[in-house]
C-alpha angles and dihedrals in degrees: 000000000000107000130139132182120192138177120195148114127280112250091207140350114295116267110226130192139160122254102190104304094338125093116225123195125189128190140153124238121208103216117192117232110241112251093003115107115219094002124118141166119226110222124193112225129191127193127187134202115342090005090057091048090050091050093048094049103039112019122085138171112289097020117135112231139171117220137178132193142106135297116247125186127199144152142218138179113249126218090272091058094252118137110237122199120212136198120192137169108232103211127229096171139014127186140169113264097196137027131225115252112262112236111214121199116213114239111243109243095220095058124087115243118234090232136036 
């Protein structure tokens, strides 16, 4: 079974492009190492289609997200003729792992409320 679940923070805004008619978004998650203070792994994540559109619209540098998907390895030859090996997480799901604090405004006591 090839299944991975990660929680971490985006190191920069997602980079989105079109591959034919399909949107593709790439970003890197900084995932803290359990029990290791100030150590993290930087994991390359790729989303396609609606997932890519979600990433482009809602995800920003520094946001904490939880993702799941599968690991995919590959390789290519760079412009210098050197073979480069890649490891990406191909995402099935992405979700926010923290919420922004709600800022409540006190109701002034001398104003009439629109409901009773």
